[in-house]
N, C-alpha and C positions, 0 to 999 in steps of 0.2 A: 503494500499499500504504499501511495505516495506521501510524503508530509506536504506541509504547505511550504516550505523553504524549497523543496523539488519542484513545485509547481511553479513558484514565482522565479526560480532559476531557469525553467525550461523556457517559459514566457519571454524572458528577458533575451534567452540566447536567439530564440525563433524570431524576434521583432516582426511577429504578425499580430492582428487584431484578434481579441478573443472572438470566437465563434460562436461558444453556449453562454447561456445566461449565468452572469456573476453578481453578486454583491458586496460591495465594500462598505463596512461600517466605521466611520470617523467619530471617536469620543469628543465630546464637548469638553474643552479645557476650562470654562468658565464654573463649571459644577453644577449647572440646572439640568444636566442630564438630558439633553436635547441633542442626541446623537444625529450627525449628519450620514444619510444612507446614499451611496452612488451604486445605481444599477444600469446595466449594459443588456441587451438582446433580448428584452421582456417580452416582445412579441416579433411577429416577422418583419412588420414596417421598419420598427428600431433596428432590427438585425441588417437589414438591407441599407439605411441611410446613415446608419452610424451615430444614433441620438444616445444621449446618457440623460437618465433619469436621476434628479436630485431631490431627495425629500428631507426636511427637517421639520420635526415636531408635526408630521403627518401632512404638511403643506409640500404639494409635490410641483416641480418644474422639470421641462424638458430641453436641454440644451444641446447645439449640435458640438461633434468631437472637436471641430477645428476651433471654436470659441473658447472650449475648455483650454486647449493647448495654448489660445492667446494669453487666457489669464495666468497659467502656469509661466509662461515666458514674460509675462509683466509683472510678476511677483520674484522672479528668480533675480538673482545676484547676474554679473557679468559672466564669470565662472560658470554658473548654471546654466545661464543662456546659451553659452557656447556649446554645452554638453547636449542641452536640448536639438540644436541646429545641427551640429557635427555629422551625424549619421546621413544628413541629406545633402551635405556639401561637401564640395571635392576642390582641392587646390589645382590651378593650373598655370603655369608661367606662359604668358606672351609677350610677344615684343611689338612695341608701338613705334611705327615709322612715320615721319614728316618729310614730304618732299614737294619741291616745286617743280612741276612739268611745264617744259616750254613747246609751244606748237605753232607752227609756221601755217598761215593760212593762205588758200588759194584763190577763194570766192568770197562774197558776201562783206567781209572786211577788207580793208586796204591790201591789195596784195602784196605778199612779202612782208606783213606785219606780224610781229611776234605776240601771242598770246602767251601771259603767265597763269598757270591754274595750281592754287595749293591744293595738295593731296595728303590726307592723313589716313593712316588704315594700320590695321593690327592683324598680327599673323599669329596663330596657335601652332606651334611645332610639332605637337604631338599628332594632329590631324589634317595640318597643312590648309586649316580654313583662313580665309581672308575676308576680315570684316571692313569694310570701308564706310566712314562715318558712323549712322546709326543702322546701317543697312547689313545685310549678310549675304556675301556671294558663296554660299557653301558649294555651288558646282566648281567654281575656281579652284585648281590644285597648282602648287608650286611646282617648277620643272626645275 
């Protein structure tokens, strides 16, 4: 038979959403014995949408999972916020280039006139992806 610690360790290692119905009771530190109850997957709709039911002294509220993550993020210190975000972020080193390109025209502007065009772009060396300005030219590859 699994202990509570085994179940918690297994859930933390899998990093998946809980699929069966679970309740977590958090004790009231004020001593008024009004426990806070968090419940997930209490019906098919909540299981599909990822809602969480919070009950305090018999009064229930249903919140979205993302809203609860926002509250946890707001309450955490900088270190705790980094720990919350770190599984979803990855560090990539990119190179930024700034270049002025000169173009000689043959029509519409005076013939022989040179136009200077400032260009800034970023290159991701892992994927050879080039990003020009705010756009993304993912089809362009370095040769």
